[in-house]
C-alpha positions in Angstrom: -36.1 11.5 4.7 -32.3 11.7 3.6 -31.2 14.6 2.6 -31.1 13.5 -1.2 -33.7 10.3 -2.4 -33.5 9.3 -5.8 -36.4 7.1 -6.3 -36.9 4.4 -9.4 -35.0 6.8 -12.0 -35.2 6.0 -15.4 -33.5 7.7 -18.1 -33.5 7.2 -22.1 -31.5 8.3 -24.8 -32.7 9.3 -28.2 -31.8 6.7 -30.5 -32.6 6.8 -34.5 -35.7 5.6 -34.3 -36.8 4.9 -30.6 -35.6 5.9 -27.0 -33.2 3.9 -25.7 -33.2 3.0 -21.5 -29.5 4.3 -20.4 -30.4 4.2 -16.4 -33.2 1.6 -15.3 -34.8 1.7 -11.8 -31.9 3.3 -9.9 -32.3 4.1 -6.5 -30.3 5.4 -3.6 -29.6 8.0 -1.0 -27.5 10.0 0.5 -27.6 12.1 3.9 -25.7 15.0 5.9 -21.9 14.3 6.2 -22.2 11.4 4.2 -20.3 10.1 1.3 -21.5 8.0 -1.1 -19.7 6.5 -3.8 -21.1 5.3 -7.0 -18.7 2.6 -9.1 -18.7 1.2 -12.4 -16.8 1.0 -15.8 -17.4 3.8 -18.4 -20.9 3.7 -20.2 -22.7 2.4 -17.2 -24.8 5.4 -16.5 -23.1 7.0 -13.5 -22.6 10.5 -14.8 -25.8 10.8 -16.4 -27.3 10.1 -13.1 -25.4 13.0 -11.4 -26.6 15.0 -14.2 -30.4 14.3 -14.1 -29.8 15.3 -10.3 -28.3 18.6 -11.2 -30.9 19.3 -13.9 -28.5 19.2 -16.5 -30.2 17.1 -19.3 -32.7 19.6 -20.1 -33.1 20.8 -24.0 -31.0 17.7 -24.6 -31.4 14.3 -26.6 -31.6 12.7 -22.9 -35.2 12.3 -21.2 -35.9 11.3 -17.5 -38.8 8.9 -18.3 -39.9 7.9 -14.8 -38.9 8.3 -11.3 -38.3 11.1 -8.5 -35.1 12.7 -7.1 -35.9 14.5 -3.5 -33.8 17.1 -1.9 -34.6 18.5 1.3 -37.9 17.2 0.8 -38.7 18.6 -2.5 -39.4 16.5 -5.7 -36.5 18.2 -8.4 -38.6 17.1 -11.1 -41.7 18.7 -10.1 -39.8 21.9 -10.2 -39.7 24.9 -13.2 -36.8 25.0 -14.8 -36.1 28.5 -13.3 -36.6 26.8 -9.6 -33.9 24.6 -10.9 -31.6 26.9 -11.8 -31.9 28.8 -8.6 -30.3 25.8 -6.4 -28.0 24.5 -9.1 -24.7 25.8 -7.8 -26.3 27.2 -4.6 -28.1 24.1 -2.5 -26.4 21.2 -4.9 -23.0 21.9 -7.1 -20.8 19.7 -9.0 -17.3 18.8 -9.8 -16.9 17.8 -13.3 -14.1 15.2 -14.3 -12.2 17.7 -16.5 -11.1 21.0 -15.2 -9.6 22.3 -18.6 -12.8 21.6 -20.3 -15.2 23.1 -17.3 -12.6 26.2 -16.6 -13.2 29.0 -19.3 -9.5 29.4 -20.5 -9.7 33.4 -21.5 -10.8 34.5 -17.7 -9.1 34.8 -14.8 -9.7 32.1 -11.9 -10.6 34.7 -9.6 -13.4 36.2 -11.8 -15.0 32.7 -12.4 -15.3 32.0 -8.7 -17.1 35.3 -8.7 -19.1 34.8 -11.5 -20.4 31.7 -9.4 -21.3 33.9 -6.6 -23.0 36.4 -8.2 -25.6 33.9 -9.5 -26.6 33.1 -5.9 -25.5 35.9 -3.6 -25.7 39.2 -3.6 -22.5 41.5 -2.3 -20.7 44.1 -3.1 -17.3 44.1 -5.5 -15.2 43.9 -2.2 -17.0 41.1 -0.8 -16.9 39.1 -3.7 -13.1 39.1 -4.1 -12.6 38.8 -0.3 -14.8 35.2 -0.5 -12.9 34.2 -3.8 -9.5 34.8 -1.7 -11.4 32.5 1.3 -12.1 29.8 -0.9 -8.8 29.4 -2.7 -7.1 29.8 0.9 -9.6 26.8 2.0 -8.6 24.8 -0.9 -4.8 25.1 -0.2 -3.7 27.1 -3.4 -0.2 28.1 -2.6 0.3 31.9 -3.1 -3.8 32.2 -3.5 -3.3 36.0 -3.2 -1.4 36.1 -6.7 -2.9 33.2 -8.0 -6.5 34.4 -8.0 -5.3 36.5 -11.1 -4.0 33.4 -13.0 -5.5 31.8 -16.0 -6.2 28.1 -15.7 -3.6 27.2 -18.3 -1.1 28.5 -15.9 -2.0 26.4 -12.8 -1.3 22.5 -12.5 -3.7 20.0 -12.8 -4.2 19.6 -9.4 -4.6 23.2 -8.4 -6.9 23.5 -11.2 -9.0 20.8 -9.8 -8.5 22.6 -6.4 -10.3 25.7 -8.2 -13.2 23.6 -9.4 -13.5 22.6 -5.8 -13.6 26.1 -4.7 -16.3 27.0 -7.1 -18.2 24.1 -5.8 -18.1 24.9 -2.8 -18.5 29.0 -2.8 -22.1 29.1 -2.1 -22.0 26.4 0.9 -24.1 23.5 -0.8 -25.7 20.8 1.0 -25.2 18.4 -1.7 -21.7 18.3 -3.7 -21.2 15.8 -6.9 -18.0 14.8 -7.6 -17.8 13.2 -11.0 -14.3 11.5 -11.1 -12.6 14.5 -9.9 -9.1 12.9 -9.5 -9.2 10.9 -12.8 -6.5 13.0 -14.6 -4.2 13.4 -11.7 -1.2 11.5 -10.0 -1.7 9.8 -7.5 0.1 11.9 -5.0 -1.7 14.6 -5.9 -5.1 12.3 -6.1 -5.0 11.6 -2.6 -4.4 15.5 -1.5 -7.6 16.5 -3.2 -9.5 13.6 -1.6 -8.1 14.4 1.6 -9.6 18.1 1.0 -12.9 17.0 0.0 -13.2 15.0 3.1 -11.8 18.1 5.4 -14.2 20.3 3.8 -16.8 17.7 4.5 -16.0 17.6 8.1 -15.8 21.4 8.5 -19.2 22.1 6.8 -21.4 19.0 6.9 -22.0 18.6 3.1 -23.3 15.7 1.5 -21.2 14.1 -1.1 -21.7 11.7 -4.2 -18.5 10.4 -5.2 -18.4 8.8 -8.6 -15.5 6.7 -9.9 -14.5 3.5 -11.4 -11.5 3.2 -9.1 -12.6 0.8 -6.3 -9.3 2.1 -4.4 -10.6 5.5 -4.3 -14.4 4.3 -3.3 -12.6 2.3 -0.1 -10.6 5.3 0.9 -13.2 8.0 0.9 -16.9 6.6 1.1 -19.5 5.5 4.0 -21.5 3.7 1.1 -21.3 2.1 -2.1 -23.6 1.5 -5.1 -21.9 -0.4 -7.6 -23.7 0.2 -11.3 -23.7 -1.9 -14.4 -25.5 -0.9 -17.9 -27.6 1.6 -16.0 -29.0 -0.6 -12.8 -27.4 -0.6 -9.5 -26.5 -4.4 -9.1 -25.3 -3.8 -5.7 -25.1 -1.5 -2.8 -24.0 -1.8 0.9 -22.2 0.2 3.4 -18.3 0.2 2.3 -17.3 -1.8 4.9 -20.0 -4.5 4.4 -19.4 -4.8 0.7 -15.4 -5.2 0.7 -16.1 -7.8 3.5 -18.7 -9.9 1.9 -18.9 -9.4 -2.0 -22.0 -10.7 -3.5 -22.0 -9.9 -7.3 -19.6 -11.2 -9.9 -19.2 -7.8 -11.5 -18.2 -6.5 -8.2 -15.8 -9.2 -7.6 -14.2 -8.6 -11.4 -13.8 -4.6 -10.1 -11.9 -5.4 -7.2 -9.7 -7.9 -8.7 -8.3 -5.4 -11.0 -7.1 -3.5 -8.2 -3.2 -4.4 -7.8 -2.4 -5.5 -4.3 1.4 -4.0 -2.7 2.3 -7.7 -1.2 1.4 -9.5 -4.5 4.0 -10.8 -7.2 1.5 -11.2 -10.1 2.7 -9.9 -13.0 -0.9 -9.5 -14.6 -4.1 -8.3 -13.2 -7.3 -10.2 -13.7 -9.8 -8.0 -15.9 -13.2 -8.7 -16.6 -13.5 -10.5 -20.1 -15.8 -8.6 -23.0 -16.9 -5.0 -22.6 -20.3 -3.0 -21.3 -23.3 -3.8 -23.9 -23.8 -0.8 -26.1 -27.1 1.0 -25.6 -28.3 -0.3 -29.1 -27.8 -4.0 -28.1 -31.0 -5.6 -26.2 -30.6 -7.7 -23.8 -32.9 -10.0 -21.7 -32.1 -11.3 -18.1 -29.1 -9.9 -16.2 -26.8 -7.6 -18.4 -23.8 -8.9 -17.1 -24.2 -12.5 -18.5 -22.5 -12.4 -21.1 -19.1 -11.8 -19.6 -19.9 -13.6 -16.3 -17.8 -16.5 -15.8 -21.1 -17.9 -13.4 -23.5 -17.5 -15.9 -26.7 -20.0 -15.9 -29.3 -20.3 -18.6 -31.9 -18.4 -16.2 -29.2 -15.4 -16.1 -29.8 -15.3 -20.1 -33.6 -15.2 -19.5 -34.7 -13.7 -16.4 -33.8 -9.9 -14.8 -32.6 -10.6 -11.4 -34.6 -8.8 -8.7 -33.0 -7.0 -5.9 -32.4 -9.1 -3.1 -31.9 -7.9 0.7 -29.1 -9.4 2.3 -28.9 -8.5 6.0 -29.6 -5.1 6.9 -28.2 -2.7 4.3 -27.0 -5.2 1.5 -28.8 -5.3 -1.7 -27.9 -7.1 -4.9 -29.5 -7.9 -8.3 -28.3 -11.9 -8.9 -30.1 -15.1 -9.0 -27.4 -17.0 -7.1 -26.2 -14.1 -4.7 -24.7 -16.0 -1.6 -24.2 -19.2 -3.6 -21.3 -18.4 -5.2 -17.9 -18.4 -4.2 -16.3 -15.4 -5.5 
């Protein structure tokens, strides 16, 4: 069994008169020292899936209605709330999208790192500070001995993201979930943060789930890829296998939106339309209203997950028949 296995996960959001499905039949796994990329447009259920794994949907208007989440052989959904809290930030941890909304602006960054440590480790005050300094040095914060006393607004965007990584790694988690950790960063800092995460993975063996809407970032960092659309994984494979043989029109649309260095094209291809709202009930394949290859069968029948080759799964009635 892999370190993390998600089986047939289903999540629903409370609507005005009924529960609306937002994640359906979602299954994937990730093992030690492996990076899984989950990619898709905003509103496809990527972050909700991550929060379900972390146990952050309790006492909210979002419910896990079906499925299992196995971590180290234990089903997280069978645990009590107290047991889930004990492993959050310890066995598994999460880097959120925007550090300025995740870091407390009135506390120094050293205090915030120590706060995470206090929840899971018993140390003396001197040992807490020493560990916080080690973490800031590990994530390459310049002048870390002085920066430990800085407030979040005194750091750059890249430095704040490094602090978030330090907090997430403070207890040496087995699983790290990074929810679009480079969205607000420029390209140079983005590359530095991604390289930092992969370097830390090489040193610690941590499994990483990287959530992104950027196929370029996925190609650069991930071993395997799961493409998500409107709450379902519609294509998954090894990274090399996916980029070498794209089988779903949605995945092709995401790839076509990436600018190529050697291209003289002035306008990038864009997927027409938008991700359907939760209230919009669609039969068949959810992508069919936007798909240029759509046939009547696509609107009527939900495609099953087809296995193409050894490790390539796709949900498309015409997988392998289309010239994408």
